[in-house]
Z-matrix of the N, CA and C atoms (Angstrom, degrees):
N
C 1 1.450
C 2 1.522 1 109.60
N 3 1.311 2 114.75 1 143.09
C 4 1.460 3 120.75 2 178.13
C 5 1.523 4 110.09 3 -76.96
N 6 1.312 5 115.55 4 151.84
C 7 1.457 6 121.82 5 172.31
C 8 1.522 7 106.68 6 -91.63
N 9 1.311 8 117.17 7 120.67
C 10 1.454 9 122.50 8 179.59
C 11 1.517 10 108.18 9 -100.19
N 12 1.336 11 116.70 10 123.26
C 13 1.461 12 122.59 11 177.95
C 14 1.521 13 107.38 12 -111.26
N 15 1.317 14 116.72 13 126.03
C 16 1.460 15 122.73 14 -175.38
C 17 1.522 16 109.38 15 -116.76
N 18 1.341 17 115.37 16 137.79
C 19 1.449 18 120.76 17 -176.94
C 20 1.520 19 111.04 18 -126.03
N 21 1.327 20 116.03 19 154.84
C 22 1.470 21 124.76 20 172.65
C 23 1.532 22 111.45 21 50.14
N 24 1.328 23 117.70 22 -125.99
C 25 1.472 24 122.18 23 -174.81
C 26 1.526 25 112.16 24 -62.39
N 27 1.328 26 117.91 25 -31.98
C 28 1.469 27 120.60 26 178.12
C 29 1.530 28 109.89 27 -66.38
N 30 1.313 29 115.99 28 -39.73
C 31 1.464 30 120.99 29 177.85
C 32 1.528 31 110.68 30 -64.53
N 33 1.313 32 116.24 31 -44.40
C 34 1.463 33 121.06 32 178.96
C 35 1.528 34 110.56 33 -62.39
N 36 1.328 35 116.94 34 -46.24
C 37 1.462 36 121.42 35 -178.09
C 38 1.521 37 112.06 36 -63.89
N 39 1.325 38 116.87 37 -37.74
C 40 1.463 39 121.15 38 -178.59
C 41 1.524 40 112.56 39 -81.43
N 42 1.325 41 116.62 40 -24.37
C 43 1.453 42 119.56 41 -176.84
C 44 1.514 43 113.37 42 79.99
N 45 1.328 44 116.60 43 13.79
C 46 1.454 45 121.39 44 178.68
C 47 1.522 46 109.10 45 -156.59
N 48 1.301 47 116.56 46 157.28
C 49 1.451 48 120.85 47 177.57
C 50 1.514 49 113.06 48 -103.89
N 51 1.330 50 115.85 49 -10.30
C 52 1.470 51 119.73 50 -175.58
C 53 1.519 52 109.04 51 -154.41
N 54 1.338 53 115.16 52 140.48
C 55 1.462 54 120.72 53 178.89
C 56 1.521 55 108.03 54 -157.62
N 57 1.304 56 116.63 55 164.90
C 58 1.466 57 122.27 56 172.58
C 59 1.519 58 106.50 57 -109.75
N 60 1.335 59 116.23 58 126.26
C 61 1.458 60 121.36 59 -173.68
C 62 1.525 61 108.91 60 -132.78
N 63 1.342 62 117.80 61 131.96
C 64 1.460 63 119.98 62 179.44
C 65 1.523 64 111.80 63 -78.13
N 66 1.335 65 115.04 64 157.55
C 67 1.455 66 121.50 65 174.21
C 68 1.517 67 110.74 66 158.00
N 69 1.337 68 115.99 67 146.68
C 70 1.459 69 121.51 68 -179.66
C 71 1.526 70 111.79 69 -87.14
N 72 1.347 71 116.42 70 -21.95
C 73 1.467 72 121.38 71 179.15
C 74 1.529 73 108.77 72 -132.79
N 75 1.329 74 115.39 73 168.11
C 76 1.458 75 119.94 74 175.48
C 77 1.531 76 109.63 75 -57.59
N 78 1.323 77 117.61 76 -43.08
C 79 1.470 78 121.15 77 179.62
C 80 1.525 79 111.34 78 -59.68
N 81 1.328 80 117.65 79 -41.90
C 82 1.469 81 121.00 80 178.41
C 83 1.526 82 111.03 81 -60.89
N 84 1.320 83 115.97 82 -44.88
C 85 1.469 84 120.38 83 -179.19
C 86 1.534 85 110.00 84 -63.62
N 87 1.328 86 116.98 85 -43.99
C 88 1.465 87 119.91 86 -179.19
C 89 1.526 88 111.83 87 -67.06
N 90 1.316 89 117.65 88 -36.69
C 91 1.470 90 120.91 89 176.64
C 92 1.518 91 110.60 90 -63.22
N 93 1.320 92 116.77 91 -46.06
C 94 1.466 93 120.60 92 178.32
C 95 1.524 94 110.64 93 -63.09
N 96 1.329 95 116.58 94 -42.01
C 97 1.471 96 120.20 95 178.77
C 98 1.523 97 110.83 96 -62.49
N 99 1.315 98 118.06 97 -42.00
C 100 1.470 99 121.45 98 179.43
C 101 1.530 100 110.58 99 -62.97
N 102 1.314 101 116.92 100 -39.53
C 103 1.465 102 120.11 101 176.81
C 104 1.525 103 110.78 102 -66.05
N 105 1.298 104 116.29 103 -37.98
C 106 1.464 105 121.91 104 -177.75
C 107 1.529 106 111.98 105 -71.41
N 108 1.345 107 117.40 106 -41.40
C 109 1.464 108 121.26 107 -171.03
C 110 1.512 109 115.03 108 -98.57
N 111 1.328 110 118.76 109 -16.59
C 112 1.457 111 120.23 110 172.35
C 113 1.516 112 116.55 111 94.49
N 114 1.338 113 113.52 112 -171.27
C 115 1.473 114 122.57 113 -171.15
C 116 1.519 115 115.30 114 -61.36
N 117 1.304 116 117.35 115 -42.01
C 118 1.468 117 119.33 116 -178.50
C 119 1.527 118 110.12 117 -62.25
N 120 1.316 119 116.87 118 -41.47
C 121 1.466 120 120.52 119 176.80
C 122 1.529 121 110.56 120 -64.32
N 123 1.315 122 117.30 121 -43.38
C 124 1.472 123 121.36 122 177.32
C 125 1.526 124 111.41 123 -59.19
N 126 1.316 125 117.01 124 -35.98
C 127 1.458 126 121.80 125 179.91
C 128 1.533 127 111.50 126 -67.76
N 129 1.313 128 117.31 127 -37.39
C 130 1.469 129 122.60 128 -178.43
C 131 1.530 130 111.82 129 -77.42
N 132 1.306 131 117.36 130 -35.12
C 133 1.461 132 122.88 131 -170.48
C 134 1.535 133 115.60 132 -54.11
N 135 1.338 134 120.76 133 -43.63
C 136 1.472 135 119.44 134 -177.58
C 137 1.538 136 115.00 135 -60.32
N 138 1.308 137 117.84 136 -24.28
C 139 1.465 138 120.28 137 -179.67
C 140 1.527 139 113.07 138 -89.81
N 141 1.317 140 117.00 139 0.11
C 142 1.468 141 121.41 140 -174.00
C 143 1.524 142 113.45 141 -90.89
N 144 1.321 143 114.71 142 151.03
C 145 1.459 144 122.73 143 166.65
C 146 1.522 145 106.60 144 -85.34
N 147 1.330 146 116.55 145 142.42
C 148 1.461 147 121.18 146 178.52
C 149 1.524 148 108.00 147 -119.93
N 150 1.305 149 115.33 148 126.42
C 151 1.467 150 121.58 149 -178.90
C 152 1.524 151 109.38 150 -122.28
N 153 1.311 152 115.69 151 143.36
C 154 1.460 153 121.96 152 175.87
C 155 1.520 154 107.57 153 -119.18
N 156 1.304 155 116.09 154 117.43
C 157 1.469 156 121.94 155 -179.86
C 158 1.530 157 112.09 156 52.06
N 159 1.335 158 115.90 157 40.95
C 160 1.451 159 121.29 158 174.77
C 161 1.518 160 115.61 159 84.31
N 162 1.328 161 117.79 160 7.10
C 163 1.461 162 122.23 161 179.62
C 164 1.526 163 109.38 162 -126.16
N 165 1.334 164 118.41 163 145.55
C 166 1.463 165 119.87 164 176.75
C 167 1.535 166 110.68 165 -56.21
N 168 1.337 167 116.31 166 141.91
C 169 1.464 168 121.13 167 -176.20
C 170 1.519 169 110.77 168 -130.70
N 171 1.316 170 115.82 169 146.72
C 172 1.460 171 121.68 170 174.05
C 173 1.523 172 108.80 171 -96.00
N 174 1.332 173 117.41 172 164.29
C 175 1.470 174 119.82 173 179.23
C 176 1.527 175 113.46 174 -57.79
N 177 1.314 176 118.47 175 -30.90
C 178 1.462 177 121.70 176 -176.87
C 179 1.526 178 113.95 177 -82.91
N 180 1.320 179 118.08 178 -5.24
C 181 1.466 180 121.46 179 -178.52
C 182 1.522 181 110.39 180 -62.27
N 183 1.329 182 116.06 181 130.85
C 184 1.469 183 121.39 182 178.50
C 185 1.515 184 111.21 183 -68.64
N 186 1.313 185 115.56 184 147.32
C 187 1.459 186 122.68 185 -179.33
C 188 1.526 187 108.84 186 -123.48
N 189 1.318 188 115.80 187 132.26
C 190 1.460 189 122.18 188 176.93
C 191 1.524 190 109.67 189 -108.26
N 192 1.323 191 115.99 190 162.54
C 193 1.462 192 119.98 191 176.51
C 194 1.526 193 109.43 192 -54.87
N 195 1.312 194 115.48 193 137.93
C 196 1.457 195 124.51 194 178.41
C 197 1.519 196 114.66 195 71.77
N 198 1.351 197 118.59 196 4.85
C 199 1.465 198 119.24 197 168.62
C 200 1.516 199 107.85 198 -65.53
N 201 1.317 200 116.89 199 152.42
C 202 1.457 201 121.32 200 179.66
C 203 1.525 202 110.03 201 -112.74
N 204 1.327 203 115.26 202 122.71
C 205 1.459 204 122.12 203 177.41
C 206 1.518 205 107.56 204 -106.70
N 207 1.313 206 115.87 205 122.23
C 208 1.462 207 121.68 206 177.67
C 209 1.515 208 110.45 207 -102.64
N 210 1.316 209 116.70 208 133.13
C 211 1.457 210 123.67 209 177.22
C 212 1.521 211 107.29 210 -111.63
N 213 1.360 212 116.20 211 111.63
C 214 1.453 213 120.96 212 -173.31
C 215 1.531 214 110.71 213 -120.57
N 216 1.325 215 117.34 214 104.98
C 217 1.461 216 119.83 215 175.23
C 218 1.528 217 110.37 216 -69.12
N 219 1.336 218 116.74 217 160.46
C 220 1.466 219 118.54 218 175.36
C 221 1.531 220 109.35 219 -63.23
N 222 1.309 221 114.73 220 145.11
C 223 1.454 222 120.24 221 -179.80
C 224 1.522 223 107.89 222 -119.94
N 225 1.297 224 116.15 223 134.35
C 226 1.456 225 118.92 224 176.47
C 227 1.511 226 109.04 225 -113.76
N 228 1.272 227 115.26 226 161.55
C 229 1.453 228 119.98 227 179.71
C 230 1.503 229 109.30 228 169.38
N 231 1.265 230 115.48 229 -170.67
C 232 1.447 231 119.87 230 179.65
C 233 1.515 232 109.96 231 141.37
N 234 1.269 233 114.21 232 -167.70
C 235 1.457 234 119.61 233 -177.48
C 236 1.514 235 109.67 234 -94.01
N 237 1.289 236 115.07 235 141.13
C 238 1.459 237 120.23 236 179.58
C 239 1.515 238 111.28 237 -83.33
């Protein structure tokens, strides 16, 4: 199972920052995660960057046991 790391709004929506999720591809893992975490997570997911082991990943990218998938929503900020 892949290690799913969730940040910012994705973490809030899922209610966790880390989980183990099965799947043969990035898309499989994200589908399972969306089923597990519900609508709010599904709403956040399309705006997120997805990384596999520190590199950008496409939905078709294969996932092996203990690979780490990072879900990074856009972050805003700056000086007031």
